[in-house]
mmCIF file of the C-alpha atoms, coordinates in Angstrom:
data_MODEL
# 
_entry.id   MODEL 
# 
loop_
_atom_site.group_PDB 
_atom_site.id 
_atom_site.type_symbol 
_atom_site.label_atom_id 
_atom_site.label_alt_id 
_atom_site.label_comp_id 
_atom_site.label_asym_id 
_atom_site.label_entity_id 
_atom_site.label_seq_id 
_atom_site.pdbx_PDB_ins_code 
_atom_site.Cartn_x 
_atom_site.Cartn_y 
_atom_site.Cartn_z 
_atom_site.occupancy 
_atom_site.B_iso_or_equiv 
_atom_site.pdbx_formal_charge 
_atom_site.auth_seq_id 
_atom_site.auth_comp_id 
_atom_site.auth_asym_id 
_atom_site.auth_atom_id 
_atom_site.pdbx_PDB_model_num 
ATOM 1   C CA . UNK A 1 1   ? -18.365 -13.253 15.326 1.00 0.00 ? 1   UNK A CA 1 
ATOM 2   C CA . UNK A 1 2   ? -15.265 -12.133 13.570 1.00 0.00 ? 2   UNK A CA 1 
ATOM 3   C CA . UNK A 1 3   ? -14.283 -8.510  13.985 1.00 0.00 ? 3   UNK A CA 1 
ATOM 4   C CA . UNK A 1 4   ? -11.353 -6.195  13.575 1.00 0.00 ? 4   UNK A CA 1 
ATOM 5   C CA . UNK A 1 5   ? -12.102 -2.882  14.399 1.00 0.00 ? 5   UNK A CA 1 
ATOM 6   C CA . UNK A 1 6   ? -9.682  -0.193  13.268 1.00 0.00 ? 6   UNK A CA 1 
ATOM 7   C CA . UNK A 1 7   ? -9.168  2.945   15.007 1.00 0.00 ? 7   UNK A CA 1 
ATOM 8   C CA . UNK A 1 8   ? -6.743  6.138   15.393 1.00 0.00 ? 8   UNK A CA 1 
ATOM 9   C CA . UNK A 1 9   ? -7.742  7.776   11.865 1.00 0.00 ? 9   UNK A CA 1 
ATOM 10  C CA . UNK A 1 10  ? -8.458  11.350  11.743 1.00 0.00 ? 10  UNK A CA 1 
ATOM 11  C CA . UNK A 1 11  ? -7.844  14.884  9.808  1.00 0.00 ? 11  UNK A CA 1 
ATOM 12  C CA . UNK A 1 12  ? -3.853  15.498  10.517 1.00 0.00 ? 12  UNK A CA 1 
ATOM 13  C CA . UNK A 1 13  ? -1.634  18.282  8.935  1.00 0.00 ? 13  UNK A CA 1 
ATOM 14  C CA . UNK A 1 14  ? 1.226   17.300  6.435  1.00 0.00 ? 14  UNK A CA 1 
ATOM 15  C CA . UNK A 1 15  ? 3.677   16.309  8.649  1.00 0.00 ? 15  UNK A CA 1 
ATOM 16  C CA . UNK A 1 16  ? 1.962   15.097  11.459 1.00 0.00 ? 16  UNK A CA 1 
ATOM 17  C CA . UNK A 1 17  ? 1.760   11.822  13.042 1.00 0.00 ? 17  UNK A CA 1 
ATOM 18  C CA . UNK A 1 18  ? -0.965  9.282   14.224 1.00 0.00 ? 18  UNK A CA 1 
ATOM 19  C CA . UNK A 1 19  ? -1.185  6.023   15.701 1.00 0.00 ? 19  UNK A CA 1 
ATOM 20  C CA . UNK A 1 20  ? -3.787  3.555   14.125 1.00 0.00 ? 20  UNK A CA 1 
ATOM 21  C CA . UNK A 1 21  ? -4.866  0.428   16.086 1.00 0.00 ? 21  UNK A CA 1 
ATOM 22  C CA . UNK A 1 22  ? -6.874  -2.464  15.052 1.00 0.00 ? 22  UNK A CA 1 
ATOM 23  C CA . UNK A 1 23  ? -8.423  -5.140  17.747 1.00 0.00 ? 23  UNK A CA 1 
ATOM 24  C CA . UNK A 1 24  ? -9.429  -8.331  16.884 1.00 0.00 ? 24  UNK A CA 1 
ATOM 25  C CA . UNK A 1 25  ? -11.811 -10.844 18.072 1.00 0.00 ? 25  UNK A CA 1 
ATOM 26  C CA . UNK A 1 26  ? -13.654 -13.836 17.024 1.00 0.00 ? 26  UNK A CA 1 
ATOM 27  C CA . UNK A 1 27  ? -10.404 -16.007 15.926 1.00 0.00 ? 27  UNK A CA 1 
ATOM 28  C CA . UNK A 1 28  ? -7.178  -17.208 16.619 1.00 0.00 ? 28  UNK A CA 1 
ATOM 29  C CA . UNK A 1 29  ? -5.335  -13.848 16.505 1.00 0.00 ? 29  UNK A CA 1 
ATOM 30  C CA . UNK A 1 30  ? -1.689  -15.480 17.218 1.00 0.00 ? 30  UNK A CA 1 
ATOM 31  C CA . UNK A 1 31  ? -1.845  -17.708 14.202 1.00 0.00 ? 31  UNK A CA 1 
ATOM 32  C CA . UNK A 1 32  ? -2.708  -14.595 11.646 1.00 0.00 ? 32  UNK A CA 1 
ATOM 33  C CA . UNK A 1 33  ? -0.253  -12.447 10.085 1.00 0.00 ? 33  UNK A CA 1 
ATOM 34  C CA . UNK A 1 34  ? -1.660  -9.023  10.331 1.00 0.00 ? 34  UNK A CA 1 
ATOM 35  C CA . UNK A 1 35  ? -1.639  -6.508  7.767  1.00 0.00 ? 35  UNK A CA 1 
ATOM 36  C CA . UNK A 1 36  ? -2.480  -2.943  6.844  1.00 0.00 ? 36  UNK A CA 1 
ATOM 37  C CA . UNK A 1 37  ? -3.824  -2.000  3.446  1.00 0.00 ? 37  UNK A CA 1 
ATOM 38  C CA . UNK A 1 38  ? -4.863  1.220   2.398  1.00 0.00 ? 38  UNK A CA 1 
ATOM 39  C CA . UNK A 1 39  ? -7.216  2.761   -0.118 1.00 0.00 ? 39  UNK A CA 1 
ATOM 40  C CA . UNK A 1 40  ? -6.881  6.271   -1.561 1.00 0.00 ? 40  UNK A CA 1 
ATOM 41  C CA . UNK A 1 41  ? -9.923  8.075   -2.918 1.00 0.00 ? 41  UNK A CA 1 
ATOM 42  C CA . UNK A 1 42  ? -10.342 6.970   -6.559 1.00 0.00 ? 42  UNK A CA 1 
ATOM 43  C CA . UNK A 1 43  ? -7.751  4.170   -6.276 1.00 0.00 ? 43  UNK A CA 1 
ATOM 44  C CA . UNK A 1 44  ? -7.252  0.786   -5.684 1.00 0.00 ? 44  UNK A CA 1 
ATOM 45  C CA . UNK A 1 45  ? -6.044  -1.370  -2.556 1.00 0.00 ? 45  UNK A CA 1 
ATOM 46  C CA . UNK A 1 46  ? -2.622  -0.903  -1.696 1.00 0.00 ? 46  UNK A CA 1 
ATOM 47  C CA . UNK A 1 47  ? -0.789  -2.946  0.719  1.00 0.00 ? 47  UNK A CA 1 
ATOM 48  C CA . UNK A 1 48  ? 1.152   -0.872  3.503  1.00 0.00 ? 48  UNK A CA 1 
ATOM 49  C CA . UNK A 1 49  ? 2.744   -3.391  6.122  1.00 0.00 ? 49  UNK A CA 1 
ATOM 50  C CA . UNK A 1 50  ? 2.490   -6.807  7.359  1.00 0.00 ? 50  UNK A CA 1 
ATOM 51  C CA . UNK A 1 51  ? 3.744   -8.009  10.838 1.00 0.00 ? 51  UNK A CA 1 
ATOM 52  C CA . UNK A 1 52  ? 3.919   -12.080 11.289 1.00 0.00 ? 52  UNK A CA 1 
ATOM 53  C CA . UNK A 1 53  ? 1.954   -14.206 13.655 1.00 0.00 ? 53  UNK A CA 1 
ATOM 54  C CA . UNK A 1 54  ? 4.517   -13.946 16.511 1.00 0.00 ? 54  UNK A CA 1 
ATOM 55  C CA . UNK A 1 55  ? 5.686   -10.390 15.456 1.00 0.00 ? 55  UNK A CA 1 
ATOM 56  C CA . UNK A 1 56  ? 9.288   -11.268 14.752 1.00 0.00 ? 56  UNK A CA 1 
ATOM 57  C CA . UNK A 1 57  ? 9.085   -9.828  11.349 1.00 0.00 ? 57  UNK A CA 1 
ATOM 58  C CA . UNK A 1 58  ? 7.521   -6.606  9.823  1.00 0.00 ? 58  UNK A CA 1 
ATOM 59  C CA . UNK A 1 59  ? 7.721   -5.593  6.007  1.00 0.00 ? 59  UNK A CA 1 
ATOM 60  C CA . UNK A 1 60  ? 6.524   -2.124  4.459  1.00 0.00 ? 60  UNK A CA 1 
ATOM 61  C CA . UNK A 1 61  ? 6.155   -0.728  1.151  1.00 0.00 ? 61  UNK A CA 1 
ATOM 62  C CA . UNK A 1 62  ? 8.615   1.112   -0.088 1.00 0.00 ? 62  UNK A CA 1 
ATOM 63  C CA . UNK A 1 63  ? 6.924   4.498   0.201  1.00 0.00 ? 63  UNK A CA 1 
ATOM 64  C CA . UNK A 1 64  ? 6.503   4.201   3.922  1.00 0.00 ? 64  UNK A CA 1 
ATOM 65  C CA . UNK A 1 65  ? 9.717   3.008   5.128  1.00 0.00 ? 65  UNK A CA 1 
ATOM 66  C CA . UNK A 1 66  ? 11.250  4.689   7.662  1.00 0.00 ? 66  UNK A CA 1 
ATOM 67  C CA . UNK A 1 67  ? 7.809   6.460   8.547  1.00 0.00 ? 67  UNK A CA 1 
ATOM 68  C CA . UNK A 1 68  ? 5.746   3.563   9.635  1.00 0.00 ? 68  UNK A CA 1 
ATOM 69  C CA . UNK A 1 69  ? 6.103   1.531   12.389 1.00 0.00 ? 69  UNK A CA 1 
ATOM 70  C CA . UNK A 1 70  ? 3.965   -1.612  13.015 1.00 0.00 ? 70  UNK A CA 1 
ATOM 71  C CA . UNK A 1 71  ? 3.668   -3.834  16.067 1.00 0.00 ? 71  UNK A CA 1 
ATOM 72  C CA . UNK A 1 72  ? 1.480   -6.390  17.795 1.00 0.00 ? 72  UNK A CA 1 
ATOM 73  C CA . UNK A 1 73  ? 0.315   -7.775  21.314 1.00 0.00 ? 73  UNK A CA 1 
ATOM 74  C CA . UNK A 1 74  ? -0.922  -10.906 20.824 1.00 0.00 ? 74  UNK A CA 1 
ATOM 75  C CA . UNK A 1 75  ? -2.010  -10.775 24.431 1.00 0.00 ? 75  UNK A CA 1 
ATOM 76  C CA . UNK A 1 76  ? -4.474  -8.019  23.446 1.00 0.00 ? 76  UNK A CA 1 
ATOM 77  C CA . UNK A 1 77  ? -5.392  -9.014  20.323 1.00 0.00 ? 77  UNK A CA 1 
ATOM 78  C CA . UNK A 1 78  ? -4.312  -5.884  18.933 1.00 0.00 ? 78  UNK A CA 1 
ATOM 79  C CA . UNK A 1 79  ? -1.918  -4.582  16.070 1.00 0.00 ? 79  UNK A CA 1 
ATOM 80  C CA . UNK A 1 80  ? -0.720  -0.912  15.759 1.00 0.00 ? 80  UNK A CA 1 
ATOM 81  C CA . UNK A 1 81  ? 0.577   1.403   13.202 1.00 0.00 ? 81  UNK A CA 1 
ATOM 82  C CA . UNK A 1 82  ? 2.501   4.256   13.948 1.00 0.00 ? 82  UNK A CA 1 
ATOM 83  C CA . UNK A 1 83  ? 2.576   6.842   11.482 1.00 0.00 ? 83  UNK A CA 1 
ATOM 84  C CA . UNK A 1 84  ? 5.431   10.028  11.158 1.00 0.00 ? 84  UNK A CA 1 
ATOM 85  C CA . UNK A 1 85  ? 5.846   12.661  8.755  1.00 0.00 ? 85  UNK A CA 1 
ATOM 86  C CA . UNK A 1 86  ? 2.337   12.132  7.030  1.00 0.00 ? 86  UNK A CA 1 
ATOM 87  C CA . UNK A 1 87  ? 1.920   13.561  3.526  1.00 0.00 ? 87  UNK A CA 1 
ATOM 88  C CA . UNK A 1 88  ? -1.189  13.836  1.362  1.00 0.00 ? 88  UNK A CA 1 
ATOM 89  C CA . UNK A 1 89  ? -0.243  10.816  -0.327 1.00 0.00 ? 89  UNK A CA 1 
ATOM 90  C CA . UNK A 1 90  ? -1.063  8.983   2.759  1.00 0.00 ? 90  UNK A CA 1 
ATOM 91  C CA . UNK A 1 91  ? -4.637  10.175  2.721  1.00 0.00 ? 91  UNK A CA 1 
ATOM 92  C CA . UNK A 1 92  ? -6.804  6.979   2.307  1.00 0.00 ? 92  UNK A CA 1 
ATOM 93  C CA . UNK A 1 93  ? -9.026  4.442   4.343  1.00 0.00 ? 93  UNK A CA 1 
ATOM 94  C CA . UNK A 1 94  ? -6.655  1.730   6.287  1.00 0.00 ? 94  UNK A CA 1 
ATOM 95  C CA . UNK A 1 95  ? -7.703  -1.370  6.595  1.00 0.00 ? 95  UNK A CA 1 
ATOM 96  C CA . UNK A 1 96  ? -7.063  -4.168  8.955  1.00 0.00 ? 96  UNK A CA 1 
ATOM 97  C CA . UNK A 1 97  ? -6.379  -7.373  7.266  1.00 0.00 ? 97  UNK A CA 1 
ATOM 98  C CA . UNK A 1 98  ? -5.698  -11.129 9.220  1.00 0.00 ? 98  UNK A CA 1 
ATOM 99  C CA . UNK A 1 99  ? -4.177  -13.964 7.537  1.00 0.00 ? 99  UNK A CA 1 
ATOM 100 C CA . UNK A 1 100 ? -3.765  -17.453 8.338  1.00 0.00 ? 100 UNK A CA 1 
ATOM 101 C CA . UNK A 1 101 ? -2.452  -18.705 4.785  1.00 0.00 ? 101 UNK A CA 1 
ATOM 102 C CA . UNK A 1 102 ? -5.664  -20.305 4.346  1.00 0.00 ? 102 UNK A CA 1 
ATOM 103 C CA . UNK A 1 103 ? -8.369  -17.900 5.853  1.00 0.00 ? 103 UNK A CA 1 
ATOM 104 C CA . UNK A 1 104 ? -8.594  -14.106 6.090  1.00 0.00 ? 104 UNK A CA 1 
ATOM 105 C CA . UNK A 1 105 ? -10.512 -11.320 7.253  1.00 0.00 ? 105 UNK A CA 1 
ATOM 106 C CA . UNK A 1 106 ? -11.187 -7.696  6.900  1.00 0.00 ? 106 UNK A CA 1 
ATOM 107 C CA . UNK A 1 107 ? -12.166 -4.939  9.041  1.00 0.00 ? 107 UNK A CA 1 
ATOM 108 C CA . UNK A 1 108 ? -14.168 -1.557  8.400  1.00 0.00 ? 108 UNK A CA 1 
ATOM 109 C CA . UNK A 1 109 ? -11.295 0.807   7.696  1.00 0.00 ? 109 UNK A CA 1 
ATOM 110 C CA . UNK A 1 110 ? -10.248 3.918   9.450  1.00 0.00 ? 110 UNK A CA 1 
ATOM 111 C CA . UNK A 1 111 ? -10.316 7.254   7.496  1.00 0.00 ? 111 UNK A CA 1 
ATOM 112 C CA . UNK A 1 112 ? -6.795  8.849   7.805  1.00 0.00 ? 112 UNK A CA 1 
ATOM 113 C CA . UNK A 1 113 ? -6.957  12.458  5.944  1.00 0.00 ? 113 UNK A CA 1 
ATOM 114 C CA . UNK A 1 114 ? -3.709  14.392  5.832  1.00 0.00 ? 114 UNK A CA 1 
ATOM 115 C CA . UNK A 1 115 ? -4.003  18.378  4.744  1.00 0.00 ? 115 UNK A CA 1 
ATOM 116 C CA . UNK A 1 116 ? -1.440  19.689  2.672  1.00 0.00 ? 116 UNK A CA 1 
# 
């Protein structure tokens, strides 16, 4: 049973911070690149960040660079996204995605709501 359980979302004032977490099970976590993908109300999926399988490299969409920091712990099978300086444009469901290059898995997401 593959699971990607995202947590840490909530209602935050503009300028605030959150730390999202995704805990994985049921597959070889260290073989997968981990990404965060978000979906704002009424919009499509937007890639936010990827951290490679060993945690050596992280990339971000331009709109979050300098505000979002991704990390992973392959012993705990966890990926985190530290978010600062939230704006209303960050309001979305944030999904955790695992991709080996051959197979991929999705979590249920966690809601981030930023009040202006």
